[in-house]
C-alpha positions as CSV (number, residue, x, y, z in Angstrom):
1,M,0.0,0.0,0.0
2,A,1.5,3.4,-1.1
3,I,0.2,5.1,2.1
4,A,1.6,2.6,4.6
5,P,3.3,4.5,7.5
6,R,6.1,1.9,7.5
7,R,7.2,3.3,4.1
8,F,7.9,6.6,5.9
9,V,9.5,5.3,9.1
10,N,12.7,7.4,8.5
11,H,10.8,10.4,7.1
12,P,7.7,11.1,9.3
13,A,7.4,14.7,8.1
14,E,7.0,13.4,4.5
15,F,4.3,11.0,5.6
16,E,2.4,13.8,7.4
17,G,2.8,16.1,4.3
18,F,1.5,13.3,2.1
19,R,-1.4,12.6,4.4
20,D,-2.2,16.3,4.6
21,R,-2.4,16.7,0.8
22,V,-4.6,13.6,0.5
23,N,-6.9,14.8,3.3
24,R,-7.3,18.2,1.7
25,L,-8.8,16.5,-1.3
26,L,-10.7,13.8,0.6
27,A,-12.3,16.5,2.9
28,F,-14.7,17.4,0.1
29,H,-15.9,13.8,-0.2
30,G,-16.4,13.3,3.5
31,W,-13.3,11.2,4.2
32,H,-10.1,11.5,6.3
33,L,-6.9,9.5,6.2
34,T,-5.7,8.8,9.8
35,E,-2.2,8.5,11.0
36,H,-2.7,4.7,10.9
37,S,-3.5,4.9,7.2
38,K,-7.2,4.1,7.8
39,F,-10.0,6.0,6.2
40,R,-12.8,7.3,8.4
41,S,-15.9,9.1,7.5
42,V,-16.2,12.9,8.4
43,N,-18.6,15.7,7.5
44,P,-17.7,16.9,4.0
45,A,-15.9,20.2,3.7
46,A,-18.1,22.9,2.0
47,T,-15.3,25.3,1.1
48,I,-11.6,25.3,0.2
49,N,-10.9,27.3,3.3
50,E,-12.6,24.6,5.4
51,A,-10.6,21.9,3.8
52,R,-7.4,23.8,4.4
53,E,-8.3,24.6,8.0
54,R,-8.6,20.9,8.7
55,T,-5.2,20.2,7.3
56,G,-3.4,23.4,8.1
57,R,-2.8,22.4,11.7
58,L,0.1,20.3,10.4
59,N,2.2,23.3,9.4
60,T,1.9,24.7,13.0
61,E,2.8,21.3,14.5
62,L,5.9,21.0,12.2
63,E,7.1,24.4,13.3
64,R,6.5,23.5,17.0
65,R,8.6,20.4,16.6
66,K,11.4,22.5,15.0
67,V,11.4,20.6,11.7
68,H,14.3,21.4,9.5
69,P,13.8,24.7,7.5
70,D,14.2,22.9,4.2
71,V,11.2,20.7,5.0
72,L,9.1,23.8,5.8
73,A,10.3,25.5,2.6
74,F,9.3,22.5,0.6
75,W,6.0,22.4,2.4
76,K,5.2,26.0,1.6
77,I,6.2,25.5,-2.1
78,D,3.9,22.5,-2.2
79,H,1.0,24.5,-0.8
80,A,1.6,27.2,-3.4
81,V,1.6,24.7,-6.3
82,I,-1.7,23.3,-5.0
83,W,-3.2,26.7,-4.7
84,L,-2.1,27.7,-8.2
85,H,-3.6,24.4,-9.5
86,E,-6.9,25.2,-7.8
87,H,-6.9,28.8,-9.0
88,P,-5.6,28.9,-12.6
89,P,-5.0,32.4,-14.0
């Protein structure tokens, strides 16, 4: 399984980033991918902001844990790419 946590044992921040991106998309369909790679049903997100709010907590947690600045930079770039994809010019 591509989302098995054991694949990310040496890179937990990558797993959380991957899970965050997946959950942002799943939020609109009423699903959430847990830290155990199990799907659970949730109330569907009605707006992009609501979906982001649900997953945006990760960035705060990464900063609290003092994750390497390169990881945070990649994280911010990834969010920008997703935003541009969702809001084409």
